[in-house]
N, C-alpha and C positions, 0 to 999 in steps of 0.2 A: 215661595220655593227657595230652599237654601242649598248651598253647595256650589259646584262649578260644573261646567261642561267642557268637553274636548272634541276636536274634530277626529273622527275615526280615520285611520290610515293617514295620519297627518304628514308622514314623511313623503307621501306621494305629491303633496303640494309644495314641498320645500325646494328651494334652489340652493341657498347657502346652508351648509350643514352645521357649521361650528359657531354661528353667531346669529343675532337677530336680523333676519333678512329684510332688505329694503323693499322687496316684492316677493310674491308667491306665485305659483303656477295655478292657472285656472283652465281646466280642461273643457274641451268642446262637448264631451259626452255628458257634462252636467245638464245640458238642455234636454237630454233624453232619460235622465235618471228618474227613479220613482219619486224621490224627495222633491224634485223640481216639477215634474209633470202633474203630480197629485197635490201639490202645495198651493198656497194662496200667494197673493202679492206680498203680504207681510212676511210669510215664511221664506219667500225667495230673497227678500231684502236681508233678513236675518241670516240666511244661509251664506250669502256672499260676504256680508259684513263680518260674520264670524270667521270666515276664512282669512280675512285681512287682519282681524284682531288676534287670532291665535298666536302668532309669533310674539306679539307684545306681552302676552301672559304665559309664555312657554306652554301653550296649548292647555292652559287651565283657566278658562275664561270664567270669571266670577258670575254667579247667578244673581246679579243685582240689577233689577229693572231700572232703578233710578239712575244708575251709571250707564247701562247699555242703551237706554232710551236716548241719552244725550249723544253718546259717541256714534250710535247707529242712525241718528236723526229720525227716530221713530215717532209716529203720531198714532198711538194706540193705547189701550188700557192694559194693565198688567195681566189680566186674565187672558187677553188675546195674545200677548207675548208668550205666556206660559203654554198656550195651545200650540203656537208655532214651534216652540222648542220641543214639545212632546212629539209633534209630527215629524220633525227632523230626526229625533231619536228613534221613533218607530220605523222609519224608512231607512235607517242605517247610516245616516250622514254624520251623526254625532252621538256621543255617549254622555249621560248625566251621572254625576258623581255626588255622593253625600260628603259633607264636610267631615274630614277625619282629624282635623287639627282645630285650633282655636278659631272660631268664625271671625272674631275681631281682627286676628292677625291676617286672615285672608283678605278682609276688607281693606286693611291698612296697606297691604301690598298692592291691591288693585288700584287704590287711590294714588299711591306713590308712582306706580307705573304710568297711570294716565297723566299725572302732573309732569312727568319727565318726557312724555312723548314728543311734545312740540320742540323742546330744547334739544333733544337728541336728533330729531329730524333736521333741524337747522344746523346742528353741528356736522352731521354727515354731508349736508349740502356744501358747507364751507370747506370741509376736507376734500370733497370731490373737486371743488373749484380750484383749490390749491394744487391738487394733483394734476389737473389739466394744464395749469400754468407752468409748473416746475418739472413735471415728470414727462419725458418724451414718450410717445406711443411706441410700443414694442413693434419692431419691423419684422415682416415676414421675409426671410432670406431666399425663399424659393422663387421660381420664374413668375408665378402669378403675383407674388408680393412685389417683385421688382417692377412689373408692368403697372400694377396698381399705384405704387409710389411715384412712378413717372407721371401718371395722369394726375395724381393728387398735387404734385409740385407744379406741373405745367398749367393747371387750371386753378391753382390757389385754393385748394380744399384741404387745409391742414387737419381738420377734424373729421374728415370722411373716414369711414370704417370699412374694412374689407370683410363684409358679411358673406353669408353662405351664397346668396343670390349673385352677388358680384363675382365671387370666386368661381362660381359655376360658369358664368359667361366668359371670364378670362381664360379659364382652363379649356373650355371648348374651342376658343379661338387659337389657343396654343397648339392644338392638335393639327392645325392647318398652316399656321405662320409661326416664325420664330419670334423671340422677344424683340429684337431690333426692328423687325417689320411692324409689329404691333405698336411699338413706341413711336415709330415714324408716322403711322396712321393717326395715332392719337394727337401728335403734334400738328399734323396736317389740318385738323379741324379748327385750329386757331386761325387759319387762313380763310375760313369760310365766313363771310359776312352774315349769312343767314343764321348759322349756328351761334354766332357771337352776338346776336340780338338785332341785327339789321333786317327785321322782318315785320310783317303787318302787326304782329302781337307784341313786338318789342320784347321778346322773350329769348333768353339765352338757353340753348340746348347743348349742354356740355357733360351729360352723364356718361360714364364709361360704359354702361350697359347699352347705350345707344350706339356709341362708336364701334363697339365690338360685337354688336348683335348678330351679324352674319357676314359672309364674305362680301356682299354688296356694300355694306357700310365700311368695312375695313378698306376695300379698294377705293371707295369714295374718299376716305381720309388720305390715302396714298396719292390720289389724283390732286387733292387740294395742296398737298405738300409740294408736288411737282409744279403746279401752276395755279395760284390762287384764283378762284372764280370772281367775276365782276360783280359788284354790288347790284342789287335789284334796281332797275330803272323806274323812276317815278312815272305817273300817268302823263305829266306834262313832258317829261323827257321822251317817253315813247311817242307821243304825238309829234314832238319836234323832230325826232328821228325819221318818222314817216314823211314829214314834210320835207326834210332835207334830202331824203333819198328819192323823192318824187313818186313814191308808191301810190298808184291809183290817182295820180294827178291831183293830190290833195283831198281825195274823197274821204280817207280815214279821218283826217282832222276835221273836214267840213261836216261830217256826220255828227261830231260832238258839238259843233257851234251853229249848225243850221244852214251852212253855205253849201255850195256845190263844187268849188275848186279853190286852189290857193289864191287865185286872183280875186275870187269872191270874198275871201276872208278879210281883205283890206288890212286895217291896222292890227287885227287879231293875229295874222300870220307874222307880222313883224314882232309882235309881243312874244309869241312863242319862240322866235329865234333868240330873243334877248333874255328869256327866263332861264336861269341856270338849273341844272338837274339838282334835285333835292335828295 
């Protein structure tokens, strides 16, 4: 099979309009399309891989089985590949074109494009890395942006992004509280040992979506700011506290060690008094 093929309605899959995009859109309705539902495992691989290859070849993917077998990581015969291509064309996913120019020129362009793929990708990664280091992120000057920047600075998340989900949570909270109140609540969570990692999972819970999830969480942050909560007491600390207060005449502690009272604990009771809280 000679020529090239192109993705029909290619602009629908585009994100960047003026240059080779680093990624393309993949719509969920692909799973219910005729080309997908009536296709084979091979045609589905070719379908997705073609979508990713289209920007590399300006949506003129060369009909070269030797080339596409490698870049698509296919394990099939050429006749099977041709059948998958025809299926995608018959179901309206792509269009097949005959060669209208020198076939050798088309093959040379395809080989050249494939050879530069890796180097260009690495170059884009290097440029992106330099941008992250030298170019500060553009700040949102609105109320939601200022609240987000406060959280990002307070909890040392310089690379965090104000995406749609976070903006929605912040803006919902701003309908009830002003900026200063939300910033105070956010800062208050720094005073919570549990949220800062002093918990059974040794996990830090510091996402702004958690802090501003609802009024209950905002008010909890304000309470933390007014009076930091005590760190969680260890099992030994709780047992020692029970022993010190005389609750149940030592029964709570004795249940853990098989005795019936503080006097019955003997040296164990003295040990509990000497062990510091962890």
